[in-house]
KEVO-886527 format. One record per residue: x, y, z of N, C-alpha, C in turn; residue in one letter; residue number from 1. Coordinates in pm, whole numbers, plus 50000, padded with zeros to 5 digits. Example, Ala and Ser with C-alpha at 12.3 -4.5 7.8 and 13.67 -1.06 7.14 Angstrom:
<recs>
n_X; n_Y; n_Z; ca_X; ca_Y; ca_Z; c_X; c_Y; c_Z; res; n
51319; 49431; 50780; 51230; 49550; 50780; 51320; 49670; 50780; A; 1 .
51285; 49775; 50708; 51367; 49894; 50714; 51290; 50003; 50787; S; 2 .
</recs>
This chain:
<recs>
n_X; n_Y; n_Z; ca_X; ca_Y; ca_Z; c_X; c_Y; c_Z; res; n
49222; 51589; 46523; 49221; 51442; 46486; 49184; 51374; 46633; X; 1 .
49071; 51270; 46635; 49025; 51190; 46743; 49147; 51073; 46765; X; 2 .
49184; 51097; 46910; 49260; 50969; 46926; 49218; 50834; 46934; X; 3 .
49253; 50743; 46853; 49193; 50584; 46868; 49208; 50546; 46997; X; 4 .
49076; 50478; 47040; 49047; 50405; 47153; 49167; 50275; 47146; X; 5 .
49252; 50277; 47237; 49327; 50167; 47281; 49238; 50054; 47316; X; 6 .
49333; 49928; 47297; 49266; 49827; 47326; 49299; 49779; 47453; X; 7 .
49211; 49713; 47530; 49228; 49656; 47684; 49207; 49535; 47742; X; 8 .
49314; 49490; 47789; 49301; 49331; 47811; 49392; 49327; 47928; X; 9 .
49390; 49209; 47992; 49469; 49161; 48108; 49602; 49127; 48012; X; 10 .
49710; 49134; 48098; 49843; 49094; 48073; 49865; 48946; 48054; X; 11 .
49936; 48924; 47940; 49953; 48787; 47897; 50116; 48745; 47953; X; 12 .
50161; 48640; 47971; 50272; 48591; 47992; 50391; 48610; 47903; X; 13 .
50335; 48659; 47774; 50433; 48718; 47649; 50464; 48873; 47712; X; 14 .
50364; 48905; 47761; 50376; 49063; 47763; 50437; 49091; 47917; X; 15 .
50450; 49001; 48004; 50484; 49040; 48134; 50617; 49106; 48148; X; 16 .
50736; 49062; 48076; 50879; 49106; 48117; 50882; 49231; 48062; X; 17 .
50799; 49275; 47958; 50819; 49401; 47897; 50755; 49496; 47987; X; 18 .
50627; 49477; 48013; 50556; 49532; 48122; 50624; 49554; 48268; X; 19 .
50684; 49456; 48326; 50761; 49482; 48424; 50904; 49570; 48429; X; 20 .
50969; 49568; 48318; 51083; 49672; 48259; 51009; 49803; 48270; X; 21 .
50919; 49818; 48223; 50842; 49968; 48215; 50810; 49997; 48361; X; 22 .
50736; 49922; 48437; 50714; 49971; 48590; 50828; 49981; 48665; X; 23 .
50911; 49859; 48642; 51043; 49904; 48739; 51138; 50030; 48714; X; 24 .
51115; 50093; 48576; 51198; 50207; 48547; 51137; 50310; 48586; X; 25 .
50982; 50335; 48579; 50922; 50429; 48625; 50910; 50452; 48808; X; 26 .
50906; 50345; 48856; 50867; 50333; 48996; 51019; 50294; 49079; X; 27 .
51094; 50234; 49032; 51206; 50204; 49109; 51326; 50224; 49056; X; 28 .
51399; 50222; 48953; 51522; 50220; 48903; 51528; 50348; 48895; X; 29 .
51427; 50410; 48796; 51459; 50549; 48765; 51436; 50675; 48899; X; 30 .
51389; 50594; 49001; 51419; 50679; 49132; 51525; 50666; 49229; X; 31 .
51612; 50576; 49182; 51742; 50515; 49219; 51724; 50434; 49348; X; 32 .
51613; 50363; 49314; 51595; 50266; 49422; 51643; 50115; 49378; X; 33 .
51627; 50035; 49478; 51655; 49870; 49452; 51536; 49809; 49456; X; 34 .
51552; 49666; 49422; 51466; 49585; 49412; 51347; 49590; 49334; X; 35 .
51342; 49511; 49238; 51210; 49511; 49127; 51072; 49522; 49221; X; 36 .
50971; 49548; 49135; 50866; 49555; 49174; 50801; 49415; 49201; X; 37 .
50855; 49317; 49134; 50836; 49171; 49150; 50865; 49123; 49287; X; 38 .
50978; 49158; 49322; 51033; 49125; 49444; 50937; 49189; 49561; X; 39 .
50911; 49323; 49538; 50847; 49384; 49633; 50697; 49355; 49655; X; 40 .
50622; 49302; 49558; 50493; 49262; 49565; 50453; 49138; 49510; X; 41 .
50513; 49034; 49547; 50495; 48906; 49474; 50362; 48869; 49481; X; 42 .
50278; 48895; 49539; 50121; 48859; 49550; 50041; 48889; 49434; X; 43 .
50102; 49013; 49367; 50045; 49082; 49254; 50120; 49057; 49141; X; 44 .
50266; 49076; 49154; 50335; 49069; 49012; 50362; 48910; 49003; X; 45 .
50306; 48844; 48887; 50354; 48685; 48912; 50370; 48669; 48770; X; 46 .
50491; 48611; 48716; 50498; 48570; 48561; 50388; 48475; 48544; X; 47 .
50368; 48369; 48626; 50287; 48284; 48625; 50124; 48314; 48619; X; 48 .
50100; 48412; 48661; 49967; 48458; 48723; 49989; 48644; 48668; X; 49 .
49999; 48648; 48546; 50009; 48812; 48500; 49873; 48880; 48499; X; 50 .
49762; 48803; 48495; 49608; 48891; 48473; 49591; 48977; 48600; X; 51 .
49630; 48989; 48707; 49608; 49090; 48797; 49642; 49242; 48731; X; 52 .
49716; 49250; 48594; 49784; 49373; 48549; 49676; 49364; 48433; X; 53 .
49612; 49476; 48409; 49532; 49538; 48318; 49630; 49635; 48218; X; 54 .
49623; 49627; 48065; 49709; 49704; 48004; 49606; 49742; 47898; X; 55 .
49644; 49882; 47835; 49606; 49921; 47724; 49721; 49930; 47656; X; 56 .
49676; 49875; 47510; 49788; 49918; 47412; 49726; 49970; 47307; X; 57 .
49806; 50041; 47209; 49801; 50106; 47103; 49923; 50095; 46991; X; 58 .
49927; 50077; 46883; 50018; 50083; 46799; 50120; 49984; 46817; X; 59 .
50062; 49856; 46871; 50144; 49739; 46935; 50233; 49765; 47049; X; 60 .
50190; 49868; 47113; 50279; 49902; 47212; 50182; 49928; 47344; X; 61 .
50258; 49876; 47482; 50196; 49895; 47600; 50188; 50034; 47633; X; 62 .
50093; 50111; 47658; 50056; 50267; 47645; 50036; 50294; 47812; X; 63 .
49973; 50181; 47867; 49906; 50241; 47986; 49916; 50074; 48071; X; 64 .
49906; 50104; 48202; 49888; 49966; 48281; 49850; 50000; 48429; X; 65 .
49783; 49920; 48490; 49757; 49889; 48636; 49724; 49776; 48679; X; 66 .
49741; 49746; 48833; 49730; 49643; 48869; 49610; 49649; 48973; X; 67 .
49548; 49538; 48983; 49411; 49511; 49065; 49459; 49401; 49169; X; 68 .
49459; 49438; 49308; 49459; 49334; 49411; 49355; 49303; 49478; X; 69 .
49293; 49164; 49466; 49180; 49149; 49542; 49211; 49151; 49679; X; 70 .
49125; 49173; 49784; 49160; 49153; 49951; 49009; 49154; 49996; X; 71 .
49036; 49086; 50142; 48883; 49101; 50215; 48937; 49202; 50339; X; 72 .
48825; 49282; 50325; 48856; 49378; 50422; 48728; 49349; 50546; X; 73 .
48793; 49359; 50646; 48719; 49299; 50787; 48681; 49402; 50898; X; 74 .
48526; 49389; 50890; 48514; 49513; 50975; 48412; 49437; 51102; X; 75 .
48358; 49508; 51215; 48278; 49439; 51285; 48152; 49391; 51245; X; 76 .
48089; 49463; 51142; 47970; 49443; 51098; 47972; 49325; 50991; X; 77 .
48062; 49318; 50939; 48087; 49209; 50769; 48191; 49228; 50752; X; 78 .
48236; 49103; 50640; 48364; 49105; 50567; 48320; 49167; 50426; X; 79 .
48387; 49242; 50362; 48380; 49322; 50255; 48491; 49262; 50162; X; 80 .
48419; 49221; 50021; 48512; 49176; 49894; 48546; 49303; 49830; X; 81 .
48687; 49342; 49845; 48757; 49472; 49789; 48887; 49439; 49707; X; 82 .
48897; 49560; 49630; 49013; 49553; 49536; 49061; 49679; 49550; X; 83 .
49212; 49655; 49542; 49290; 49805; 49554; 49363; 49801; 49432; X; 84 .
49387; 49931; 49336; 49427; 49953; 49250; 49547; 50034; 49253; X; 85 .
49678; 49990; 49212; 49808; 50043; 49205; 49886; 50032; 49083; X; 86 .
50000; 50085; 49089; 50122; 50100; 48983; 50045; 50137; 48867; X; 87 .
49983; 50232; 48852; 49902; 50340; 48753; 50015; 50388; 48670; X; 88 .
50027; 50353; 48546; 50145; 50399; 48462; 50083; 50429; 48301; X; 89 .
50156; 50521; 48283; 50149; 50548; 48118; 50273; 50582; 48080; X; 90 .
50315; 50515; 47949; 50431; 50543; 47872; 50458; 50703; 47851; X; 91 .
50549; 50744; 47883; 50585; 50900; 47881; 50527; 50988; 47770; X; 92 .
50557; 50930; 47630; 50520; 50998; 47506; 50357; 50977; 47502; X; 93 .
50284; 50897; 47575; 50155; 50883; 47546; 50075; 50953; 47639; X; 94 .
50143; 51010; 47763; 50055; 51102; 47849; 50022; 51236; 47796; X; 95 .
49891; 51248; 47872; 49819; 51332; 47838; 49713; 51334; 47720; X; 96 .
49712; 51184; 47693; 49634; 51149; 47582; 49512; 51068; 47638; X; 97 .
49469; 51068; 47732; 49361; 51010; 47797; 49371; 50839; 47783; X; 98 .
49475; 50791; 47775; 49500; 50658; 47807; 49471; 50599; 47941; X; 99 .
49518; 50657; 48038; 49514; 50612; 48175; 49355; 50633; 48215; X; 100 .
49275; 50736; 48185; 49141; 50758; 48188; 49065; 50636; 48119; X; 101 .
49072; 50594; 47988; 49033; 50467; 47940; 49073; 50353; 48016; X; 102 .
49163; 50329; 48059; 49202; 50201; 48112; 49137; 50209; 48271; X; 103 .
49169; 50306; 48338; 49085; 50310; 48454; 48959; 50270; 48470; X; 104 .
48866; 50357; 48396; 48716; 50326; 48331; 48679; 50200; 48295; X; 105 .
48785; 50112; 48224; 48791; 49969; 48200; 48780; 49894; 48347; X; 106 .
48903; 49922; 48423; 48914; 49864; 48540; 48800; 49856; 48640; X; 107 .
48734; 49958; 48624; 48641; 49997; 48715; 48497; 49910; 48651; X; 108 .
48509; 49916; 48516; 48396; 49811; 48495; 48432; 49657; 48532; X; 109 .
48523; 49675; 48514; 48574; 49507; 48532; 48546; 49482; 48671; X; 110 .
48567; 49563; 48791; 48556; 49521; 48921; 48406; 49525; 48959; X; 111 .
48326; 49585; 48888; 48183; 49600; 48906; 48119; 49433; 48838; X; 112 .
48171; 49441; 48753; 48102; 49289; 48716; 48168; 49177; 48778; X; 113 .
48293; 49172; 48838; 48332; 49079; 48932; 48293; 49079; 49093; X; 114 .
48181; 49175; 49097; 48104; 49170; 49209; 48194; 49248; 49352; X; 115 .
48292; 49316; 49306; 48348; 49377; 49429; 48260; 49494; 49494; X; 116 .
48239; 49471; 49615; 48223; 49600; 49692; 48246; 49722; 49690; X; 117 .
48394; 49742; 49690; 48445; 49867; 49654; 48593; 49843; 49631; X; 118 .
48649; 49956; 49569; 48787; 49970; 49513; 48872; 50101; 49620; X; 119 .
48984; 50086; 49635; 49057; 50190; 49689; 49179; 50213; 49627; X; 120 .
49247; 50312; 49617; 49381; 50331; 49571; 49458; 50477; 49646; X; 121 .
49576; 50504; 49637; 49642; 50592; 49717; 49714; 50680; 49619; X; 122 .
49682; 50799; 49630; 49738; 50900; 49496; 49781; 51031; 49529; X; 123 .
49854; 51096; 49467; 49917; 51252; 49500; 49862; 51332; 49400; X; 124 .
49746; 51245; 49332; 49677; 51348; 49185; 49528; 51311; 49199; X; 125 .
49496; 51354; 49313; 49335; 51305; 49356; 49234; 51371; 49218; X; 126 .
49251; 51485; 49187; 49179; 51538; 49090; 49144; 51434; 48966; X; 127 .
49254; 51383; 48903; 49220; 51278; 48816; 49135; 51201; 48848; X; 128 .
49128; 51118; 48985; 49083; 51028; 49015; 48935; 51043; 49033; X; 129 .
48929; 51172; 49113; 48770; 51242; 49136; 48687; 51233; 49015; X; 130 .
48755; 51280; 48913; 48663; 51300; 48779; 48614; 51180; 48732; X; 131 .
48673; 51040; 48757; 48607; 50915; 48754; 48531; 50856; 48843; X; 132 .
48498; 50950; 48953; 48421; 50906; 49051; 48440; 50859; 49224; X; 133 .
48600; 50879; 49197; 48675; 50831; 49351; 48651; 50927; 49440; X; 134 .
48613; 50884; 49585; 48618; 50977; 49692; 48707; 50984; 49763; X; 135 .
48775; 51131; 49800; 48904; 51116; 49901; 48861; 51107; 50022; X; 136 .
48917; 51013; 50093; 48899; 51029; 50262; 49008; 50947; 50301; X; 137 .
49082; 51019; 50384; 49195; 50952; 50462; 49205; 50995; 50580; X; 138 .
49196; 50879; 50679; 49227; 50894; 50807; 49386; 50877; 50871; X; 139 .
49467; 50895; 50783; 49595; 50867; 50798; 49675; 50994; 50850; X; 140 .
49800; 50953; 50936; 49870; 51094; 50932; 50032; 51028; 50924; X; 141 .
50097; 51117; 50911; 50288; 51093; 50895; 50316; 51171; 50998; X; 142 .
50425; 51109; 51065; 50510; 51175; 51159; 50638; 51156; 51153; X; 143 .
50721; 51253; 51153; 50889; 51216; 51083; 50941; 51272; 51216; X; 144 .
51048; 51151; 51245; 51136; 51191; 51400; 51288; 51187; 51352; X; 145 .
51347; 51258; 51415; 51499; 51243; 51378; 51534; 51193; 51531; X; 146 .
51589; 51066; 51529; 51599; 51023; 51659; 51775; 51020; 51702; X; 147 .
51817; 50994; 51824; 51957; 50999; 51903; 52017; 50911; 51842; X; 148 .
51981; 50793; 51738; 52073; 50702; 51686; 52215; 50763; 51631; X; 149 .
52323; 50745; 51669; 52408; 50806; 51599; 52449; 50753; 51440; X; 150 .
52438; 50613; 51428; 52468; 50563; 51312; 52356; 50450; 51287; X; 151 .
52257; 50436; 51378; 52168; 50321; 51349; 52236; 50179; 51292; X; 152 .
52333; 50145; 51369; 52380; 49992; 51327; 52330; 49886; 51358; X; 153 .
52232; 49899; 51472; 52166; 49796; 51502; 52047; 49758; 51409; X; 154 .
52005; 49634; 51397; 51902; 49590; 51301; 51811; 49511; 51366; X; 155 .
51692; 49488; 51312; 51606; 49397; 51351; 51551; 49281; 51276; X; 156 .
51515; 49177; 51302; 51498; 49061; 51215; 51325; 49075; 51161; X; 157 .
51370; 49019; 51036; 51249; 48993; 50956; 51127; 48892; 51021; X; 158 .
51015; 48927; 51016; 50917; 48836; 51034; 50915; 48689; 51005; X; 159 .
50935; 48569; 51104; 50943; 48435; 51038; 50776; 48390; 51060; X; 160 .
50763; 48243; 51029; 50641; 48198; 51035; 50579; 48211; 51203; X; 161 .
50687; 48209; 51314; 50624; 48220; 51442; 50585; 48361; 51472; X; 162 .
50657; 48447; 51404; 50612; 48591; 51436; 50516; 48630; 51352; X; 163 .
50462; 48588; 51244; 50363; 48588; 51167; 50226; 48565; 51250; X; 164 .
50244; 48449; 51300; 50137; 48390; 51389; 50121; 48497; 51525; X; 165 .
50220; 48552; 51573; 50208; 48623; 51685; 50139; 48748; 51655; X; 166 .
50204; 48814; 51534; 50131; 48927; 51484; 49966; 48941; 51429; X; 167 .
49905; 48796; 51379; 49812; 48784; 51343; 49703; 48753; 51491; X; 168 .
49770; 48701; 51576; 49696; 48672; 51722; 49653; 48837; 51762; X; 169 .
49775; 48944; 51747; 49741; 49079; 51795; 49648; 49133; 51708; X; 170 .
49660; 49114; 51604; 49587; 49187; 51485; 49417; 49154; 51523; X; 171 .
49379; 49034; 51533; 49252; 48994; 51553; 49205; 49053; 51681; X; 172 .
49304; 49076; 51785; 49259; 49112; 51887; 49251; 49260; 51877; X; 173 .
49337; 49313; 51802; 49329; 49468; 51862; 49290; 49553; 51700; X; 174 .
49293; 49482; 51597; 49264; 49561; 51474; 49128; 49514; 51443; X; 175 .
48988; 49591; 51448; 48895; 49532; 51453; 48858; 49569; 51323; X; 176 .
48901; 49648; 51243; 48895; 49710; 51082; 49019; 49658; 51032; X; 177 .
49055; 49546; 50933; 49160; 49519; 50888; 49163; 49451; 50768; X; 178 .
49264; 49434; 50695; 49284; 49367; 50549; 49313; 49229; 50608; X; 179 .
49243; 49110; 50544; 49297; 48965; 50589; 49433; 48961; 50517; X; 180 .
49510; 48892; 50572; 49645; 48878; 50532; 49703; 48723; 50505; X; 181 .
49765; 48675; 50437; 49841; 48556; 50454; 49976; 48546; 50464; X; 182 .
50070; 48459; 50465; 50208; 48431; 50483; 50274; 48540; 50358; X; 183 .
50214; 48524; 50248; 50279; 48599; 50122; 50255; 48769; 50166; X; 184 .
50129; 48809; 50218; 50142; 48965; 50273; 50268; 49007; 50333; X; 185 .
50333; 48929; 50427; 50450; 48975; 50470; 50560; 48983; 50385; X; 186 .
50555; 48904; 50271; 50647; 48924; 50190; 50657; 49078; 50106; X; 187 .
50579; 49132; 50135; 50544; 49272; 50044; 50660; 49377; 50107; X; 188 .
50677; 49435; 50013; 50783; 49533; 50085; 50757; 49666; 49986; X; 189 .
50707; 49783; 50022; 50653; 49908; 49989; 50784; 49984; 49958; X; 190 .
50794; 50059; 49833; 50913; 50145; 49830; 50897; 50282; 49920; X; 191 .
51012; 50317; 49969; 51156; 50281; 49922; 51225; 50211; 50027; X; 192 .
51153; 50114; 50110; 51204; 50020; 50189; 51280; 49921; 50120; X; 193 .
51386; 49814; 50185; 51458; 49758; 50140; 51488; 49622; 50211; X; 194 .
51398; 49632; 50316; 51385; 49511; 50380; 51292; 49529; 50514; X; 195 .
51203; 49422; 50537; 51099; 49444; 50636; 51156; 49377; 50768; X; 196 .
51129; 49450; 50889; 51217; 49435; 51015; 51075; 49434; 51111; X; 197 .
51097; 49351; 51213; 50984; 49315; 51331; 51032; 49361; 51438; X; 198 .
50983; 49460; 51535; 51041; 49467; 51668; 50922; 49436; 51739; X; 199 .
50958; 49363; 51840; 50818; 49302; 51931; 50835; 49302; 52079; X; 200 .
50749; 49285; 52183; 50765; 49287; 52292; 50700; 49155; 52332; X; 201 .
50648; 49148; 52474; 50567; 49053; 52504; 50416; 49035; 52433; X; 202 .
50353; 49176; 52424; 50209; 49168; 52383; 50201; 49275; 52294; X; 203 .
50300; 49315; 52211; 50299; 49441; 52125; 50415; 49424; 52007; X; 204 .
50395; 49489; 51880; 50489; 49471; 51808; 50487; 49605; 51718; X; 205 .
50613; 49627; 51622; 50601; 49726; 51534; 50663; 49685; 51397; X; 206 .
50599; 49679; 51281; 50662; 49629; 51162; 50700; 49761; 51087; X; 207 .
50818; 49731; 51040; 50915; 49877; 50991; 50988; 49827; 50878; X; 208 .
50978; 49903; 50764; 51073; 49891; 50634; 51169; 49968; 50658; X; 209 .
51307; 49915; 50633; 51432; 49977; 50638; 51472; 50010; 50502; X; 210 .
51533; 50122; 50500; 51632; 50196; 50383; 51734; 50236; 50445; X; 211 .
51879; 50198; 50457; 52006; 50223; 50510; 51954; 50277; 50660; X; 212 .
51962; 50372; 50703; 51936; 50401; 50867; 51804; 50463; 50894; X; 213 .
51701; 50499; 50767; 51573; 50532; 50777; 51473; 50420; 50793; X; 214 .
51384; 50433; 50882; 51274; 50318; 50912; 51129; 50384; 50878; X; 215 .
51051; 50294; 50836; 50906; 50347; 50773; 50830; 50231; 50856; X; 216 .
50777; 50289; 50956; 50649; 50218; 51023; 50547; 50211; 50993; X; 217 .
50517; 50088; 50961; 50407; 50050; 50908; 50267; 50014; 50975; X; 218 .
50310; 49964; 51083; 50190; 49935; 51203; 50244; 49911; 51331; X; 219 .
50162; 49933; 51404; 50229; 49908; 51578; 50128; 49876; 51626; X; 220 .
50098; 49778; 51699; 49977; 49715; 51763; 49998; 49667; 51882; X; 221 .
49937; 49640; 51957; 49914; 49533; 52109; 49898; 49635; 52228; X; 222 .
49939; 49600; 52313; 49927; 49660; 52460; 50013; 49814; 52438; X; 223 .
49935; 49895; 52488; 49989; 50027; 52474; 50094; 50063; 52598; X; 224 .
50089; 49959; 52704; 50181; 49995; 52800; 50330; 49927; 52736; X; 225 .
50314; 49880; 52633; 50453; 49830; 52583; 50519; 49937; 52466; X; 226 .
50430; 50033; 52440; 50478; 50119; 52323; 50597; 50204; 52382; X; 227 .
50620; 50250; 52518; 50756; 50314; 52547; 50870; 50219; 52516; X; 228 .
50840; 50113; 52527; 50977; 50016; 52507; 51002; 50013; 52383; X; 229 .
50889; 49999; 52289; 50916; 49967; 52152; 50948; 50100; 52097; X; 230 .
50922; 50249; 52133; 50962; 50371; 52084; 51115; 50374; 52118; X; 231 .
51165; 50312; 52230; 51311; 50319; 52279; 51395; 50241; 52168; X; 232 .
51353; 50101; 52114; 51385; 50035; 52032; 51406; 50103; 51893; X; 233 .
51296; 50135; 51864; 51280; 50219; 51719; 51401; 50350; 51712; X; 234 .
51374; 50405; 51838; 51465; 50533; 51824; 51650; 50473; 51820; X; 235 .
51652; 50365; 51866; 51811; 50303; 51876; 51839; 50249; 51771; X; 236 .
51754; 50199; 51664; 51752; 50117; 51539; 51736; 50196; 51416; X; 237 .
51676; 50312; 51427; 51681; 50417; 51288; 51712; 50531; 51322; X; 238 .
51773; 50604; 51244; 51823; 50748; 51275; 51718; 50858; 51243; X; 239 .
51622; 50814; 51148; 51513; 50882; 51092; 51412; 50773; 51088; X; 240 .
51277; 50817; 51133; 51138; 50745; 51146; 51052; 50828; 51067; X; 241 .
50955; 50754; 50987; 50857; 50783; 50935; 50763; 50713; 50967; X; 242 .
50691; 50757; 51057; 50551; 50718; 51129; 50409; 50696; 51031; X; 243 .
50384; 50600; 50985; 50267; 50587; 50919; 50135; 50529; 50991; X; 244 .
50066; 50623; 51030; 49972; 50554; 51139; 49827; 50629; 51139; X; 245 .
49716; 50537; 51181; 49573; 50584; 51155; 49553; 50685; 51287; X; 246 .
49482; 50817; 51230; 49452; 50915; 51328; 49386; 50847; 51450; X; 247 .
49405; 50902; 51553; 49333; 50837; 51677; 49355; 50694; 51724; X; 248 .
49425; 50639; 51663; 49467; 50510; 51687; 49579; 50498; 51827; X; 249 .
49574; 50400; 51884; 49664; 50365; 52015; 49777; 50403; 51991; X; 250 .
49842; 50398; 51895; 49989; 50402; 51843; 49984; 50568; 51830; X; 251 .
49907; 50627; 51718; 49904; 50746; 51734; 49907; 50853; 51860; X; 252 .
49808; 50797; 51929; 49784; 50880; 52075; 49901; 50861; 52140; X; 253 .
49974; 50769; 52142; 50113; 50744; 52238; 50239; 50836; 52159; X; 254 .
50251; 50808; 52027; 50351; 50903; 51971; 50307; 51062; 51948; X; 255 .
50201; 51091; 51997; 50167; 51251; 52000; 50206; 51307; 52150; X; 256 .
50235; 51212; 52223; 50300; 51300; 52338; 50439; 51315; 52305; X; 257 .
50505; 51287; 52206; 50646; 51298; 52181; 50672; 51416; 52111; X; 258 .
50714; 51527; 52199; 50699; 51645; 52121; 50821; 51703; 52018; X; 259 .
50893; 51602; 52000; 50994; 51593; 51870; 50944; 51564; 51751; X; 260 .
50825; 51508; 51727; 50770; 51454; 51615; 50697; 51553; 51525; X; 261 .
50707; 51552; 51386; 50640; 51657; 51321; 50530; 51565; 51251; X; 262 .
50399; 51633; 51244; 50289; 51544; 51197; 50230; 51621; 51109; X; 263 .
50192; 51546; 51010; 50102; 51617; 50888; 49993; 51494; 50844; X; 264 .
49868; 51536; 50775; 49795; 51446; 50728; 49820; 51393; 50618; X; 265 .
49795; 51267; 50579; 49818; 51191; 50439; 49758; 51237; 50329; X; 266 .
49637; 51203; 50330; 49554; 51271; 50232; 49593; 51204; 50104; X; 267 .
49579; 51072; 50082; 49643; 50966; 49971; 49527; 50874; 49933; X; 268 .
49443; 50838; 50018; 49360; 50750; 50005; 49215; 50787; 49910; X; 269 .
49188; 50729; 49833; 49053; 50748; 49743; 48974; 50634; 49718; X; 270 .
48854; 50640; 49762; 48741; 50515; 49756; 48681; 50509; 49634; X; 271 .
48620; 50382; 49584; 48502; 50398; 49485; 48416; 50278; 49534; X; 272 .
48284; 50330; 49563; 48165; 50217; 49592; 48165; 50149; 49447; X; 273 .
48156; 50031; 49458; 48107; 49954; 49342; 47963; 49860; 49372; X; 274 .
47948; 49813; 49509; 47811; 49768; 49512; 47722; 49831; 49587; X; 275 .
47600; 49804; 49581; 47511; 49895; 49678; 47537; 49918; 49809; X; 276 .
47586; 49786; 49890; 47618; 49785; 50007; 47720; 49893; 50078; X; 277 .
47786; 49932; 49978; 47913; 50023; 49998; 47896; 50174; 49989; X; 278 .
47765; 50206; 49952; 47743; 50325; 49923; 47716; 50419; 50069; X; 279 .
47694; 50359; 50182; 47708; 50433; 50305; 47818; 50366; 50380; X; 280 .
47908; 50306; 50312; 48046; 50265; 50365; 48142; 50375; 50460; X; 281 .
48197; 50349; 50569; 48260; 50478; 50661; 48400; 50484; 50616; X; 282 .
48400; 50498; 50507; 48535; 50535; 50408; 48635; 50620; 50513; X; 283 .
48578; 50746; 50533; 48657; 50804; 50627; 48715; 50754; 50738; X; 284 .
48657; 50671; 50794; 48698; 50584; 50916; 48828; 50495; 50882; X; 285 .
48807; 50424; 50754; 48899; 50340; 50721; 49054; 50371; 50699; X; 286 .
49140; 50292; 50761; 49290; 50305; 50740; 49339; 50143; 50681; X; 287 .
49400; 50148; 50573; 49472; 50003; 50571; 49632; 50048; 50568; X; 288 .
49677; 49993; 50638; 49855; 50011; 50661; 49928; 49979; 50515; X; 289 .
50032; 50036; 50529; 50104; 50065; 50404; 50150; 49916; 50348; X; 290 .
50169; 49855; 50454; 50212; 49692; 50428; 50117; 49629; 50361; X; 291 .
49988; 49650; 50323; 49856; 49593; 50279; 49868; 49651; 50123; X; 292 .
49911; 49774; 50101; 49906; 49855; 49979; 49977; 49798; 49844; X; 293 .
49935; 49830; 49752; 50008; 49839; 49651; 50037; 49957; 49568; X; 294 .
</recs>
């Protein structure tokens, strides 16, 4: 028997609460985490503007969903109109029936029609996306460090408006390839972190997500001469550190000198050229920090 094709449409305000409950159960509460996805990604999940979510429906049920976030990717040669895909979900009893494939193909068609240059996502299931034309290329590395912090009772402050201005100044100076951000970007909180913290020096900073005494380094930029002091502060504030960095970046080169850190490649990013100009894009060299992802 041939499976009936699901209907594909943007999420409506009347469907939003039911969808959010499904996504939270799958990605947050079902994994023992706190804070709804709506709190974590306010730029994407918004009851007043739910159209960023694309739904597949069958038998009057939401059977699959995904989110699309538009962003500008800035490189020395040009600014790209890009989209990232995330929160890809299929209702458990509908898995293995092709719903996510149909939905993703519809999303790809929609992004082409809306003239995006390329799309990007992060996944631990690359084979599924490769069948639909996505290209795996990830220059990210993950380092794990156990620090000497006995209880990690110290905390760092969340970035305020002045801190965001400081960060953006250093990003314009030091991140020649970057996703454009707004103040709302700094309200994002990727799981499993439960709060965003900023450690800063005179001309360098580290953005870190915290969950209990674990720290998730999203970004460290600025003058490399200040990195040793930032590292000392990180080691005093977090008992376990997960360092998410671009391979061969200034921060990665600094941390590579610390022989207590265990490293592994990320292999999560997948890219989809949508416009002709993106077919020769340097995807293998591009790195989007965790704070910018969905």
